[in-house]
N, CA and C of each residue as an Amber inpcrd file, in Angstrom:
protein
   276
  -1.9120000  26.1660000 -19.1770000  -3.3480000  26.0440000 -19.0170000
  -3.7190000  24.9520000 -18.0250000  -2.8610000  23.9810000 -17.8690000
  -3.1570000  22.8730000 -16.9700000  -3.3090000  23.3730000 -15.5400000
  -2.4550000  24.3060000 -15.1440000  -2.5270000  24.8400000 -13.7890000
  -3.8620000  25.5530000 -13.5660000  -4.3100000  26.2850000 -14.5800000
  -5.5860000  26.9880000 -14.4770000  -6.7280000  25.9820000 -14.3520000
  -6.6710000  24.9210000 -15.1510000  -7.7030000  23.8830000 -15.0820000
  -7.7070000  23.2010000 -13.7210000  -6.5200000  22.9640000 -13.1870000
  -6.4150000  22.3490000 -11.8540000  -7.0440000  23.2400000 -10.7950000
  -6.7520000  24.5420000 -10.8870000  -7.3230000  25.4790000  -9.9100000
  -8.8310000  25.5590000 -10.0310000  -9.3470000  25.5560000 -11.2780000
 -10.7950000  25.5900000 -11.4710000 -11.4360000  24.3210000 -10.9100000
 -10.7930000  23.1920000 -11.1170000 -11.3110000  21.9310000 -10.5790000
 -11.3250000  21.9780000  -9.0500000 -10.2590000  22.5260000  -8.4700000
 -10.1820000  22.6360000  -7.0110000 -11.2810000  23.5510000  -6.4800000
 -11.5440000  24.6530000  -7.1850000 -12.6110000  25.5610000  -6.7640000
 -13.9670000  24.8720000  -6.8270000 -14.2020000  24.0880000  -7.8750000
 -15.4740000  23.3730000  -8.0060000 -15.6570000  22.3830000  -6.8620000
 -14.5630000  21.7600000  -6.4390000 -14.6460000  20.7960000  -5.3370000
 -14.9450000  21.5050000  -4.0220000 -14.4080000  22.7280000  -3.8470000
 -14.5820000  23.4490000  -2.5840000 -15.9000000  24.1910000  -2.5100000
 -16.4670000  24.5760000  -3.6610000 -17.7210000  25.3260000  -3.6590000
 -18.8490000  24.3410000  -3.3940000 -19.4170000  24.4650000  -2.2390000
 -20.5170000  23.6090000  -1.8300000 -21.5950000  24.5120000  -1.2380000
 -22.7390000  23.9560000  -0.9640000 -23.8270000  24.7430000  -0.3860000
 -23.3760000  25.3140000   0.9520000 -23.5550000  26.6080000   1.1370000
 -23.2020000  27.2520000   2.3930000 -21.7990000  27.8170000   2.4160000
 -21.0190000  27.6650000   1.3450000 -19.6670000  28.2080000   1.2870000
 -19.6860000  29.4110000   0.3460000 -19.3130000  30.5610000   0.8820000
 -19.2680000  31.7740000   0.0700000 -17.9870000  31.7920000  -0.7500000
 -18.0410000  32.3920000  -1.9340000 -16.8160000  32.5010000  -2.7340000
 -15.7070000  33.2630000  -2.0070000 -16.0830000  34.2320000  -1.1530000
 -15.0560000  34.9710000  -0.4190000 -14.3720000  34.1020000   0.6220000
 -15.0440000  33.0590000   1.0900000 -14.4460000  32.1550000   2.0780000
 -13.4320000  31.2140000   1.4350000 -13.5300000  31.0020000   0.1400000
 -12.6260000  30.0690000  -0.5330000 -11.1980000  30.5610000  -0.4510000
 -10.9830000  31.8750000  -0.5170000  -9.6400000  32.4250000  -0.4260000
  -9.0150000  32.1340000   0.9300000  -9.8570000  32.0120000   1.9590000
  -9.3570000  31.7700000   3.3050000  -8.9340000  30.3150000   3.5060000
  -9.4670000  29.4300000   2.6590000  -9.1280000  28.0150000   2.7970000
  -7.6740000  27.8130000   2.3890000  -6.9690000  27.0710000   3.1860000
  -5.5660000  26.8140000   2.8860000  -5.4670000  25.6510000   1.9230000
  -4.5250000  25.7560000   1.0550000  -4.3030000  24.6810000   0.1100000
  -3.3830000  23.6510000   0.7590000  -3.8050000  22.4000000   0.7430000
  -2.9850000  21.3540000   1.3550000  -1.9120000  20.9090000   0.3860000
  -0.8250000  20.4240000   0.9470000   0.2610000  19.9120000   0.1150000
  -0.1310000  18.5390000  -0.4160000   0.2220000  18.3110000  -1.6260000
  -0.0350000  16.9830000  -2.1720000   1.0320000  16.0300000  -1.6340000
   0.7560000  14.7580000  -1.7340000   1.7010000  13.7830000  -1.1790000
   3.0390000  13.8290000  -1.8960000   3.0620000  14.3190000  -3.1200000
   4.3180000  14.4310000  -3.8510000   5.2010000  15.5450000  -3.3170000
   4.5950000  16.5460000  -2.6570000   5.3580000  17.6680000  -2.1200000
   6.0300000  17.3440000  -0.7960000   5.5470000  16.3370000  -0.0990000
   6.0720000  15.9830000   1.2160000   7.1940000  14.9680000   1.0350000
   8.4110000  15.3020000   1.4760000   9.5150000  14.3430000   1.2960000
   9.3710000  13.1620000   2.2520000   9.7340000  11.9960000   1.7510000
   9.7060000  10.7920000   2.5890000  11.0030000  10.7050000   3.3850000
  10.9240000  10.2880000   4.6570000  12.1550000  10.1400000   5.4290000
  12.9720000   8.9760000   4.8810000  14.2730000   9.0850000   4.9610000
  15.0980000   7.9810000   4.4460000  14.9230000   6.7450000   5.3220000
  14.9180000   5.5640000   4.7140000  14.7690000   4.3470000   5.5160000
  16.0030000   4.1160000   6.3730000  15.8130000   3.5810000   7.5840000
  16.9760000   3.3020000   8.4350000  17.8120000   2.1860000   7.8240000
  19.0880000   2.1820000   8.1160000  19.9510000   1.1240000   7.5630000
  19.4920000  -0.2580000   8.0150000  19.5870000  -1.2050000   7.1130000
  19.1140000  -2.5670000   7.4030000  19.9100000  -3.2040000   8.5280000
  21.2150000  -2.9350000   8.5830000  22.0210000  -3.5700000   9.6270000
  21.6550000  -3.0270000  11.0030000  21.2010000  -1.7810000  11.0870000
  20.7630000  -1.2250000  12.3650000  19.5150000  -1.9510000  12.8520000
  18.5810000  -2.1800000  11.9300000  17.3650000  -2.9080000  12.2970000
  17.6910000  -4.3350000  12.7170000  18.6120000  -4.9590000  12.0250000
  19.0060000  -6.3290000  12.3660000  19.6580000  -6.3750000  13.7430000
  20.5050000  -5.3820000  14.0440000  21.1500000  -5.3190000  15.3540000
  20.1170000  -5.1320000  16.4630000  19.1320000  -4.2580000  16.2090000
  18.0880000  -4.0320000  17.2080000  17.2710000  -5.2900000  17.4210000
  16.9510000  -5.9860000  16.3340000  16.1860000  -7.2270000  16.4380000
  16.9510000  -8.2690000  17.2500000  18.2410000  -8.4190000  16.9640000
  19.0700000  -9.3840000  17.6930000  19.1270000  -9.0320000  19.1770000
  19.2730000  -7.7520000  19.4830000  19.3310000  -7.3190000  20.8850000
  18.0190000  -7.6200000  21.6000000  16.9070000  -7.3320000  20.9500000
  15.6010000  -7.5960000  21.5710000  15.3740000  -9.0900000  21.7620000
  15.8260000  -9.9000000  20.8250000  15.6900000 -11.3490000  20.9770000
  16.4950000 -11.8490000  22.1660000  17.6840000 -11.2840000  22.3580000
  18.5030000 -11.6680000  23.5110000  17.8190000 -11.2490000  24.8190000
  17.2300000 -10.0600000  24.8270000  16.5190000  -9.6010000  26.0240000
  15.3390000 -10.5110000  26.3300000  14.6070000 -10.9130000  25.3020000
  13.4570000 -11.8030000  25.4970000  13.9160000 -13.1450000  26.0400000
  14.9940000 -13.6770000  25.4990000  15.5120000 -14.9600000  25.9760000
  15.9650000 -14.8610000  27.4300000  16.6050000 -13.7470000  27.7780000
  17.0450000 -13.5370000  29.1550000  15.8450000 -13.4540000  30.0990000
  14.8150000 -12.7200000  29.6880000  13.6150000 -12.6040000  30.5210000
  12.9030000 -13.9530000  30.6640000  12.8850000 -14.7370000  29.5840000
  12.2530000 -16.0550000  29.6450000  12.9990000 -16.9670000  30.6170000
  14.3210000 -16.9240000  30.5780000  15.1370000 -17.7230000  31.4890000
  14.8910000 -17.2970000  32.9420000  14.8410000 -15.9890000  33.1740000
  14.5740000 -15.4840000  34.5230000  13.1970000 -15.9240000  35.0080000
  12.2150000 -15.8750000  34.1190000  10.8580000 -16.2800000  34.4720000
  10.8050000 -17.7630000  34.8290000  11.5060000 -18.5830000  34.0640000
  11.5410000 -20.0160000  34.3770000  12.1820000 -20.2630000  35.7360000
  13.2510000 -19.5340000  36.0470000  13.9290000 -19.6900000  37.3380000
  12.9960000 -19.2860000  38.4810000  12.3170000 -18.1450000  38.3360000
  11.3990000 -17.6800000  39.3890000  10.2390000 -18.6530000  39.5370000
   9.7420000 -19.1980000  38.4100000   8.6390000 -20.1490000  38.4600000
   9.0670000 -21.4270000  39.1820000  10.2830000 -21.8840000  38.9420000
  10.8050000 -23.0760000  39.6290000  10.9190000 -22.8270000  41.1300000
  11.4410000 -21.6560000  41.5010000  11.5500000 -21.3130000  42.9260000
  10.1730000 -21.2420000  43.5730000   9.2110000 -20.6890000  42.8590000
   7.8460000 -20.5990000  43.3770000   7.2580000 -21.9860000  43.6100000
   7.4800000 -22.8840000  42.6570000   6.9730000 -24.2510000  42.8180000
   7.6410000 -24.9490000  43.9940000   8.9450000 -24.7490000  44.1740000
   9.6430000 -25.3610000  45.2970000   9.1130000 -24.8140000  46.6250000
   8.8770000 -23.5060000  46.6860000   8.3410000 -22.8980000  47.9110000
   6.9430000 -23.4140000  48.1930000   6.1340000 -23.5510000  47.1440000
   4.7690000 -24.0690000  47.3120000   4.8050000 -25.5020000  47.8400000
   5.6930000 -26.3110000  47.2850000   5.8130000 -27.6940000  47.7400000
   6.2480000 -27.7450000  49.2030000   7.2060000 -26.8930000  49.5650000
   7.6790000 -26.8560000  50.9500000   6.5590000 -26.4120000  51.8940000
   5.7730000 -25.4380000  51.4950000   4.6580000 -24.9770000  52.3360000
   3.5930000 -26.0560000  52.4720000   3.3200000 -26.7750000  51.3910000
   2.3390000 -27.8650000  51.4580000   2.7960000 -28.9470000  52.4360000
   4.0950000 -29.3080000  52.3770000   4.6220000 -30.3150000  53.3010000
   4.5620000 -29.8180000  54.7400000   4.8760000 -28.5500000  54.9490000
   4.8320000 -27.9760000  56.2900000   3.4050000 -27.9820000  56.8340000
   2.4550000 -27.6010000  56.0030000   1.0520000 -27.5840000  56.4260000
   0.5650000 -28.9990000  56.7180000   0.9710000 -29.9400000  55.9000000
   0.5770000 -31.3330000  56.1240000   1.1690000 -31.8490000  57.4280000
   2.4190000 -31.4940000  57.7100000   3.0470000 -31.9240000  58.9560000
   2.3380000 -31.3030000  60.1570000   1.9370000 -30.0570000  60.0760000
   1.2260000 -29.4020000  61.1940000  -0.1310000 -30.0440000  61.4310000
  -0.8750000 -30.3220000  60.3420000  -2.1830000 -30.9400000  60.5300000
  -2.0440000 -32.3640000  61.0920000  -1.0070000 -33.0650000  60.7010000
  -0.7630000 -34.4030000  61.2490000  -0.4310000 -34.3160000  62.7270000
   0.3780000 -33.3240000  63.1020000   0.7600000 -33.1390000  64.5040000
  -0.4640000 -32.7600000  65.3410000  -1.3570000 -31.9650000  64.7790000
  -2.5530000 -31.5590000  65.5320000  -3.5190000 -32.7160000  65.7150000
  -3.5750000 -33.6260000  64.7940000  -4.4710000 -34.7670000  64.9070000
  -4.0020000 -35.7340000  65.9910000  -2.6780000 -35.8010000  66.1890000
  -2.1360000 -36.7530000  67.1770000  -2.2030000 -36.2350000  68.5350000
């Protein structure tokens, strides 16, 4: 009887103004969350390995960025000195 009561409750929920009883048969019944299987969780060691790899990549990128930033500062300093030398030469 529980199944019949469930179906009657479902029909009451679907019957609204503007919905014909003949249209209710056309409505598809959705699966409940209990019917849908959950995917198995990935192994913890795989996640740990991925995390470690990404941390190494981030550290490598940070080191590269610091190196490029240092080179940029050195080039900027050299250009400033060159420009200062040219303006001094033009004044004389």
